[in-house]
DOPA-584510 format. One line per field, with one value per residue (C-alpha): residue in one letter; x, y, z. Coordinates in nm, 3 decimals. Layout:
% residues N
r <- A ...
X <- X ...
Y <- Y ...
Z <- Z ...
***
This chain:
% residues 136
r <- M I T A L D H I A V A V P D L Q K A I E R F K A D F G L P F D G T E D V A S A K T S T A F F P L P P T N I E L I H P L N G E G P V A K Y L E K R G G G L H H L C F R S D D I H A D V A R L K E K G Y E F L A D E P S P G A H N S L V I F I H P K S C D G V L V E I N Q P A Q D H
X <- -0.025 0.117 0.197 0.361 0.520 0.876 1.054 1.075 1.373 1.522 1.723 2.042 2.297 2.565 2.553 2.782 2.620 2.267 2.387 2.531 2.206 1.990 2.216 2.323 2.035 1.732 1.890 1.770 1.939 2.203 2.213 2.498 2.511 2.509 2.611 2.346 2.522 2.183 2.025 2.322 2.298 2.478 2.217 2.219 1.969 1.770 1.544 1.226 1.008 0.775 0.949 1.288 1.427 1.659 1.912 1.984 2.273 2.425 2.685 2.971 2.777 2.531 2.163 1.833 1.882 2.168 1.927 1.674 1.892 1.986 1.662 1.499 1.772 1.729 1.387 1.161 1.224 0.978 0.769 0.833 0.549 0.667 0.539 0.502 0.470 0.599 0.521 0.180 0.140 0.309 0.057 -0.253 -0.143 -0.079 -0.420 -0.554 -0.359 -0.044 0.283 0.594 0.975 1.081 0.934 1.011 1.180 1.515 1.788 1.774 1.939 1.986 1.923 1.537 1.354 1.226 1.024 0.900 0.563 0.567 0.486 0.201 0.025 0.026 -0.095 0.304 0.429 0.705 0.622 0.863 0.761 1.014 0.989 1.251 1.510 1.388 1.023 1.141
Y <- 0.020 0.349 0.497 0.842 1.094 0.967 1.247 1.512 1.449 1.739 1.706 1.934 2.002 2.118 1.884 2.064 2.419 2.277 2.128 2.465 2.653 2.395 2.412 2.784 2.975 2.761 2.625 2.274 2.002 1.788 1.413 1.349 1.183 0.832 0.726 0.468 0.270 0.107 0.438 0.619 0.892 1.087 1.192 1.426 1.387 1.683 1.539 1.737 1.475 1.323 1.344 1.438 1.657 1.472 1.638 1.375 1.419 1.193 0.937 0.959 1.194 0.904 0.743 0.888 1.197 1.269 1.258 1.449 1.751 1.748 1.746 2.001 2.130 2.125 2.070 1.832 1.537 1.283 1.236 0.906 0.726 0.524 0.160 -0.111 -0.368 -0.286 -0.601 -0.575 -0.207 -0.318 -0.593 -0.367 -0.093 -0.336 -0.471 -0.130 -0.067 0.141 0.078 0.050 0.122 -0.204 -0.562 -0.557 -0.329 -0.294 -0.183 0.191 0.463 0.320 -0.035 0.026 -0.110 0.119 0.085 0.380 0.432 0.557 0.912 0.861 0.643 0.953 1.275 1.310 1.288 1.013 0.860 0.631 0.388 0.294 0.015 0.129 -0.146 -0.192 -0.301 -0.583
Z <- 0.011 -0.060 0.268 0.192 -0.063 -0.031 -0.226 -0.501 -0.718 -0.901 -1.207 -1.149 -1.418 -1.178 -0.835 -0.617 -0.687 -0.628 -0.306 -0.169 -0.281 -0.091 0.215 0.217 0.029 0.173 0.501 0.454 0.640 0.416 0.485 0.233 -0.123 -0.276 -0.643 -0.732 -1.026 -1.126 -1.201 -1.325 -1.096 -0.805 -0.536 -0.251 0.021 0.199 0.456 0.539 0.740 0.639 0.299 0.125 -0.141 -0.370 -0.619 -0.881 -1.146 -1.394 -1.266 -1.505 -1.741 -1.871 -1.832 -1.808 -1.603 -1.843 -2.167 -1.940 -1.873 -2.242 -2.357 -2.071 -1.857 -1.484 -1.315 -1.121 -1.267 -1.087 -0.759 -0.554 -0.333 -0.061 -0.037 0.231 -0.028 -0.349 -0.544 -0.426 -0.540 -0.883 -0.945 -0.849 -1.101 -1.379 -1.318 -1.360 -1.674 -1.574 -1.758 -1.591 -1.718 -1.630 -1.536 -1.162 -0.869 -0.870 -0.622 -0.539 -0.286 0.057 -0.054 -0.122 -0.416 -0.679 -1.004 -1.207 -1.384 -1.723 -1.780 -2.007 -1.739 -1.495 -1.732 -1.814 -1.455 -1.391 -1.089 -0.885 -0.631 -0.355 -0.068 0.202 0.288 0.609 0.466 0.239
***
């Protein structure tokens, strides 16, 4: 079941500059960075309980976020909903006709399981479903 808005992801062309802006200009708490090789992103975390803001940047200049930045520049990339049973949520949404970008959830940041719903299934918005590591 979907339990919360897990995070809002913002694609940024310059990760360090964006980190400094969110820390210094907005005064947000910074919780470090993590490279997520499976998604080809470097991610910076700003927890704002009960949700987070994540800045995402292409890892090694490649992957889907690199293509996004080339096409659109920086901006809102996706919304992520937290799940306590990602497999059940995927099955339920597939039954309703939602299309996913992968067949099964894959590893994400903080050892979570993640899967993305195709934007055409959600009025043009890329939606991620995330099950935290402690829940799987």
